[in-house]
C-alpha positions as CSV (number, residue, x, y, z in Angstrom):
1,X,-146.6,-31.9,-142.1
2,X,-147.2,-35.6,-141.8
3,X,-146.0,-38.1,-139.1
4,X,-144.9,-41.5,-140.2
5,X,-144.8,-44.6,-138.0
6,X,-142.3,-47.4,-138.3
7,X,-141.5,-50.3,-136.0
8,X,-137.7,-50.1,-135.7
9,X,-137.3,-53.1,-133.4
10,X,-139.7,-55.4,-131.5
11,X,-142.6,-53.2,-130.1
12,X,-140.6,-50.0,-130.4
13,X,-142.0,-47.5,-132.9
14,X,-140.5,-44.4,-134.4
15,X,-142.9,-41.5,-135.1
16,X,-141.2,-39.1,-137.5
17,X,-142.1,-35.7,-138.8
18,X,-140.0,-34.0,-141.5
19,X,-139.9,-30.2,-141.2
20,X,-138.5,-28.6,-144.4
21,X,-137.4,-25.2,-143.1
22,X,-135.1,-26.0,-140.2
23,X,-132.1,-26.6,-142.5
24,X,-131.5,-26.4,-146.3
25,X,-132.3,-30.2,-146.4
26,X,-135.0,-30.1,-143.7
27,X,-135.0,-31.8,-140.3
28,X,-136.7,-34.8,-138.7
29,X,-138.3,-34.7,-135.3
30,X,-138.7,-38.2,-133.9
31,X,-140.6,-39.7,-131.0
32,X,-140.4,-43.3,-129.8
33,X,-143.3,-45.3,-128.5
34,X,-142.2,-48.4,-126.4
35,X,-145.2,-50.7,-126.2
36,X,-145.7,-52.9,-123.2
37,X,-148.4,-53.3,-120.5
38,X,-147.5,-49.8,-119.5
39,X,-146.7,-47.9,-122.8
40,X,-143.9,-45.3,-122.7
41,X,-143.4,-42.3,-125.0
42,X,-139.9,-40.9,-125.3
43,X,-140.0,-37.3,-126.5
44,X,-143.3,-35.5,-126.6
45,X,-142.7,-33.2,-129.5
46,X,-143.4,-29.5,-129.3
47,X,-147.0,-28.3,-128.6
48,X,-147.8,-27.5,-132.2
49,X,-147.0,-31.1,-133.2
50,X,-149.2,-32.7,-130.6
51,X,-152.2,-33.5,-132.9
52,X,-149.9,-35.1,-135.5
53,X,-148.0,-37.2,-132.9
54,X,-151.2,-38.1,-131.0
55,X,-152.7,-39.4,-134.2
56,X,-149.6,-41.5,-134.9
57,X,-149.6,-42.9,-131.4
58,X,-153.3,-43.8,-131.7
59,X,-152.5,-45.9,-134.8
60,X,-150.5,-48.2,-132.5
61,X,-152.1,-47.9,-129.0
62,X,-154.9,-45.8,-127.5
63,X,-153.5,-42.4,-126.5
64,X,-155.2,-42.7,-123.1
65,X,-153.3,-46.0,-122.4
66,X,-150.0,-44.2,-122.1
67,X,-148.4,-44.7,-118.7
68,X,-145.0,-43.0,-119.0
69,X,-143.9,-39.8,-120.7
70,X,-140.2,-39.1,-120.7
71,X,-137.4,-37.4,-122.8
72,X,-133.7,-36.6,-122.9
73,X,-133.7,-33.1,-121.5
74,X,-135.8,-30.1,-121.0
75,X,-136.3,-28.4,-124.4
76,X,-139.4,-27.7,-126.4
77,X,-139.0,-30.4,-129.0
78,X,-138.3,-32.9,-126.3
79,X,-141.0,-32.0,-123.8
80,X,-143.0,-29.0,-125.0
81,X,-146.2,-31.0,-125.3
82,X,-145.8,-33.0,-122.0
83,X,-148.8,-31.4,-120.3
84,X,-151.0,-32.0,-123.3
85,X,-150.0,-35.7,-123.1
86,X,-150.7,-35.7,-119.3
87,X,-154.2,-34.4,-120.1
88,X,-154.8,-36.9,-122.9
89,X,-153.6,-39.9,-120.9
90,X,-155.1,-39.5,-117.4
91,X,-153.0,-42.3,-115.8
92,X,-149.7,-41.1,-117.2
93,X,-146.7,-39.7,-115.4
94,X,-143.7,-37.8,-116.5
95,X,-140.5,-39.7,-115.5
96,X,-137.1,-38.1,-115.5
97,X,-133.8,-38.1,-113.6
98,X,-134.0,-36.6,-110.2
99,X,-131.9,-33.6,-111.2
100,X,-134.2,-32.6,-114.0
101,X,-137.2,-32.9,-111.7
102,X,-135.6,-30.8,-109.1
103,X,-134.4,-28.1,-111.5
104,X,-137.4,-27.8,-113.8
105,X,-140.1,-30.5,-114.0
106,X,-141.5,-30.3,-110.4
107,X,-142.6,-26.8,-111.5
108,X,-143.4,-27.4,-115.2
109,X,-145.4,-30.6,-115.0
110,X,-149.2,-30.3,-114.4
111,X,-148.9,-33.5,-112.3
112,X,-145.9,-34.3,-110.1
113,X,-143.3,-36.2,-112.1
114,X,-141.6,-39.4,-111.0
115,X,-138.0,-38.7,-110.1
116,X,-135.7,-41.5,-111.3
117,X,-132.5,-42.2,-109.4
118,X,-129.4,-43.1,-111.4
119,X,-129.9,-46.5,-113.0
120,X,-133.6,-46.9,-112.0
121,X,-135.5,-49.3,-114.2
122,X,-139.1,-48.9,-115.2
123,X,-140.7,-52.3,-115.9
124,X,-143.2,-51.7,-118.6
125,X,-144.4,-55.3,-118.8
126,X,-142.6,-56.9,-121.6
127,X,-140.0,-54.1,-121.8
128,X,-137.6,-52.6,-119.3
129,X,-136.1,-49.1,-119.6
130,X,-133.1,-48.1,-117.5
131,X,-132.4,-44.4,-116.8
132,X,-128.8,-43.2,-117.4
133,X,-127.8,-39.6,-116.6
134,X,-125.5,-37.9,-119.2
135,X,-125.0,-34.4,-117.9
136,X,-124.2,-32.0,-120.7
137,X,-124.1,-34.8,-123.2
138,X,-125.0,-33.7,-125.7
139,X,-126.3,-30.6,-123.9
140,X,-128.3,-29.8,-120.8
141,X,-127.3,-30.3,-117.2
142,X,-130.2,-32.7,-116.7
143,X,-129.6,-34.7,-119.9
144,X,-130.3,-38.4,-119.8
145,X,-130.8,-41.4,-122.1
146,X,-132.9,-44.6,-121.6
147,X,-131.7,-48.1,-122.4
148,X,-134.4,-50.7,-123.2
149,X,-132.8,-53.8,-121.9
150,X,-134.8,-56.5,-123.7
151,X,-134.1,-55.3,-127.3
152,X,-130.8,-53.5,-126.6
153,X,-132.2,-50.2,-127.8
154,X,-130.6,-47.0,-126.6
155,X,-133.0,-44.0,-126.7
156,X,-130.4,-41.5,-127.6
157,X,-132.1,-38.1,-127.5
158,X,-130.1,-35.6,-129.5
159,X,-127.0,-37.7,-129.9
160,X,-126.0,-38.3,-133.5
161,X,-128.3,-35.5,-134.7
162,X,-128.4,-35.4,-138.5
163,X,-130.1,-33.0,-141.0
164,X,-132.3,-33.9,-144.0
165,X,-134.9,-36.6,-144.6
166,X,-134.0,-40.0,-143.2
167,X,-135.4,-43.5,-143.5
168,X,-136.7,-45.1,-140.3
169,X,-133.6,-47.3,-140.1
170,X,-130.1,-47.4,-141.4
171,X,-127.1,-49.8,-141.1
172,X,-124.8,-47.2,-142.6
173,X,-122.6,-44.4,-141.2
174,X,-124.3,-42.1,-138.6
175,X,-121.1,-40.5,-137.3
176,X,-120.3,-38.6,-140.5
177,X,-123.8,-37.0,-140.7
178,X,-123.6,-36.2,-137.0
179,X,-120.4,-34.3,-137.6
180,X,-121.9,-32.4,-140.5
181,X,-124.9,-31.3,-138.3
182,X,-122.5,-30.3,-135.5
183,X,-120.6,-28.1,-138.0
184,X,-123.9,-26.4,-138.8
185,X,-125.5,-26.1,-135.4
186,X,-122.6,-26.3,-132.9
187,X,-125.2,-27.8,-130.5
188,X,-123.0,-30.3,-128.5
189,X,-121.4,-29.3,-125.2
190,X,-117.9,-30.4,-125.9
191,X,-116.8,-30.8,-122.3
192,X,-114.2,-32.8,-120.5
193,X,-116.7,-35.6,-119.8
194,X,-118.2,-35.8,-123.3
195,X,-116.0,-38.7,-124.7
196,X,-116.0,-40.6,-121.4
197,X,-119.8,-40.5,-121.2
198,X,-120.1,-41.6,-124.8
199,X,-117.7,-44.5,-124.3
200,X,-119.7,-45.6,-121.2
201,X,-122.8,-45.7,-123.3
202,X,-120.9,-47.7,-125.9
203,X,-120.0,-50.3,-123.3
204,X,-123.8,-51.1,-123.1
205,X,-123.3,-52.7,-126.6
206,X,-126.7,-51.4,-127.9
207,X,-127.9,-53.0,-131.1
208,X,-130.3,-50.2,-132.0
209,X,-129.8,-46.5,-131.6
210,X,-133.0,-44.5,-131.6
211,X,-132.2,-41.0,-132.7
212,X,-134.3,-38.0,-132.2
213,X,-133.1,-36.3,-135.4
214,X,-132.2,-38.7,-138.2
215,X,-132.4,-42.3,-139.0
216,X,-132.3,-44.9,-136.2
217,X,-129.3,-47.2,-136.5
218,X,-129.1,-51.0,-136.3
219,X,-125.8,-52.7,-135.9
220,X,-122.8,-52.2,-133.7
221,X,-124.0,-49.3,-131.6
222,X,-121.1,-49.5,-129.3
223,X,-118.7,-48.9,-132.1
224,X,-120.7,-45.9,-133.4
225,X,-120.6,-44.4,-129.9
226,X,-116.8,-45.0,-129.5
227,X,-116.2,-43.4,-133.0
228,X,-118.3,-40.4,-132.1
229,X,-116.3,-40.0,-128.9
230,X,-113.1,-40.1,-130.8
231,X,-114.3,-37.5,-133.3
232,X,-115.4,-35.2,-130.5
233,X,-112.0,-35.5,-128.9
234,X,-110.4,-34.4,-132.1
235,X,-112.8,-31.4,-132.3
236,X,-111.9,-30.4,-128.8
237,X,-108.2,-30.6,-129.5
238,X,-108.4,-28.5,-132.7
């Protein structure tokens, strides 16, 4: 396996590893490094990927300079390596929504995490990330996304998951590939609040969607989120 590094928008880097045996077309595992005075890593990767991802991070900033470690929800590919990152970056903290800290992270983290209240902003120095809770969207009671306000980038976690190899960026359709992956994995919690939550994210009008599995998207991110909400409503009605 090999991790590639691409700057998808100003000072936000996608670190991507393609794993061939997760689906017939393989699967990408992506982390995002937001560079500022206090660098932030969104998604840690699983423990086995730590050496690859750490080497990729080190090509942009020193690993020990990381200040914040965060992710969408508690799952091995999202946060499996978090304690390895805490050890490698002595001044770093895990930051997550208060619910996730209460349910899991206060126990799992080797250092106490910072519990973020709804809408809290972390000023990274040059970048600002806002916490937004999205319970059960796409899955996980403690699910969240982060919105980087200066670039209009939504760090989406598992939203719009797609299979196969993917370029760093696309301006094309990401809804169709997400529906194909959903038909394969059935991973999304199609709940009464799913479409409402997606439309609220669309109201942010993000210009970049940073996807954990698949190509990141540049364009009308709001429209993509509204369209995904509509497709999920159709699935729930069928």
